[in-house]
N, C-alpha and C positions, 0 to 999 in steps of 0.2 A: 583511420583510427577505429579499432574494433571496440565500440561502445559497450556492448554486452559483456565481452571478455574483461574489459577494464573494470566495469562496475561489479562484476562477479568477484574479481580479485579484491576489489576495494571493500565489498561487504564481508568477504572472508576475513579481511583485516579488522573490520569493525567488531567482528565476533571475538577475535583475539584481544582487542582492546577493551572489550566489555561495554560497548556503546549501548545506550538506552534501549534501542529497539532490537537488541540481540539477546536480551536477558530473559530466559524462560520464566514463566509464571511459577509461583510458589506452590508447593504441594497442597497447602491450605486452600488456595483458590480452586484447585482442581476438585478437592473434596466438597467444597461448597457447590461447585458447578454440578456435581453428580446428584445433588439434592434438588436441583432446579434453580438455585440462587446463583445466577451468572450474569456477567456483563462483559462487553468488549469495546474497544475503541477502533476507529478507522482513521482518526486524525491524530491529535496530540493529547488533549486533556478530556474533552467531553465524551461521555459514554453514548453509544448508539442507543436511541430510545427502544425499549422493549416492544413498543407498539409497531416497530418496523419489522419485527419477526412474527411468524405464526405463533399461536398460543403454545405449541409444542414443536420442537425441532427434532424430536426422536425419530430416527429412521430416515430423515431427510438427507439427500446427497448434497453436500456443501463443498464447493471449491474455494479454498483460500488462495487467492491469486496474488503472486508476488508478496507473499505473506508469511515467509519463514521467520524463525526466531523463537519458536516455542511459546507463542502468546495466543493469538486468536484461535488457531487450529486446535490446540489441546483443550481449551475451554469449551469449544463447541462439541468436540468429541466426547468430553466428559458429560455434557448435557444430553448426549444420546445421538448426535448426528453421525453420519457416515462421511468422514472428512478426508479430502485430498488436499495437500498443500503443494503448490507449485512455486518455485523460487529459482533464481539464477545462481544463488550462492549455496554451495554444498554445505558450508559450515552453518549457515542459517537453517538449513534443513536438518542438520545434525541436532540442533536445539530442539526441534519438534520430536525427533526420534528419542532424544534423551528423556523428555517429559513422558512420552508414550511408554517407554520402558520403565521409568520410575513409578508411574501411576497406573500401569495396566490399561493403557488406551490403545485403540486400533486406529492408526493414522497412516494413510498412504502418502509418501513423499516422492516428488518428481522434480529433477532439475530441468528447468526449461525457461524459455523466453516468453514473457507475457504477450508479445506481439504475434507469436506463432504457436498455437496450441494444437498443432497437427497430431500430436500424440493422444489427444482426447477426442472422443466421439461426439458428434453433434447431438443436441437434445438430450443431454445426460443428467445435468444438475438441476436441483430445485432452487439453489441459492448460490451466489458468488459473493464472497467477502473480499474486497480489494482496498486495503489500507493505502495511505499516501505512499506511492511508490512509482507512479508513472512519470515522475520527474527524472527518472533514470533511463528513459527511452526518448529517442529523438522525435518520434511521431506517435501520438496517442490514439489516433483514429483506428489503427489495426487492433488495438487493445479492446476497444468497445465492440468492434465487429466480431472478434474472436469470442468475447464474452457472450454476445448474442447467439453465436453459433452453438456453443456448448450448453447453453441454458435451455431448459424445457419451456414450452409456451406457458406464459403466466409466471415464469420464474422470476426471482428477485435478485437484483444487483444492488449491493450496498457498497458505495465507493467513496473513498476519501481522496482529496487532491488539493494541490496548492493554488491559492489565488495568485495569478501571475504578477500581481502588484509587488509581491515579495522580491521579485528579481529585477525590479527597476532600480533599486538602491544598491549602493556600493557597500559590500559586507564589511570591509576594513574600516570604512568611515563610521558605520553604525556602531561597531565595537568601541569606537572612540567617542560615542555620544552624539554623532551627527547623522542626519538623514540627507544623503547626497544622491540626487537622481543621476544615474550614470548609464543605464542600459535601456534597450528597447525590448518590446514584447512582440512576437514570441522571442524568448531568450534561449541562447545556446552557449554553453561554456566553450564549445569548439569555435564559435565565432567571436565571443567577447574576450577570451583570454589570449595572451600572446603565445607564440610557439614555445618560448622558454617556460612560461607558466604551465602550459599543458604538459610539457615534458616533466616538470616538477611534480605535477599531479600524478602522472603515470608512475614515476619512480617512487613516490611516497604512498602509492596505493590509495589515492583519493578518488571519490566518485566524480564522474562527469554528470552535470545536471542540466535540465531543460525546463524552461517556464512556458507551458503551453497556454494558448489563448483560452479565455472562457468560452468562446464559441466552439473550439475543438473539444473542450471538456464537457460542456453541457449539450450544445446542439449536436456534437459528435455522438453522444449517447442516443439522442432522438433519431438521428439519421440511421443509426445502426439497428433501430427497431424497438427502442425503449420508450416508455412513458414515465416521466419524472413524477413521483408521488410524494417525495419528502426532501427536505433541504434544511441544513443548519450550518453555522459557521463556528470556527474555533480559532485559538491562537496558541502562542508558545507558553501560556500560563503566566504571563507577566515577566518572563525572563529576557525578552527582547524589547528594544526601544520602540519598535514598530507596534508592539502590543498596546501602547498608549494611544494609538491613532486609529487602528483598523485591525480586524481579524483577518488572518492570512491563510486560513484553511477552510475548506468546504467539504461537506458530506452530502451525498444524494442517495435517495432510495428510488429505484426505477424498476418497472415491470416490463418484461418482454411481451410484446404484443403477439 
């Protein structure tokens, strides 16, 4: 099963369907960002603390990794950064191009796999913004290693990711108001779903997802050469049953040693 190809097609479909994380930011947000009044998310609801960024990002080279959709990249470009957006979905990248054309921004877009950034030179970027997206690759460790490779020494990685606890429970049961423990962690759709269900996902252009361990998510960053300097949690904003019990998203700020 070609995971990257499937998830690229699935995210193209999400753009067609107008899913939340495919909707470009409004022109008004870009105009505010140009004045220095800007904010972004890398999880679901909570904004990244401004203290996680330098006082000014003007002129900084920022890589928005697996971050298409016309959201983080355009805001940061409007605030003065030199932005490159990498995403596996061409239609997600088209959203960034749309905002760039609409609002007069300079954004470089590249279709690529977050696990293999061979097309980017090492020690190039001052910052990487990596919103919740590594659930769409089967192994997260190469993502951290590639991030460390392309960041300059002292560069900042701001990453959002899923608490694997989310994948323990049966989705269909939760939608019916029940929390039913069903899966093990690390989680893989390829292992947990039947052949028939996987084929249904493929035909319906649905994403394949993976619940990585906290060790791979956090210690994986440390092993790749990062020092964790910030941490917060987030949830679905009260729209999921699990929100009543625990937050299921995490954001970290890390420095490349």
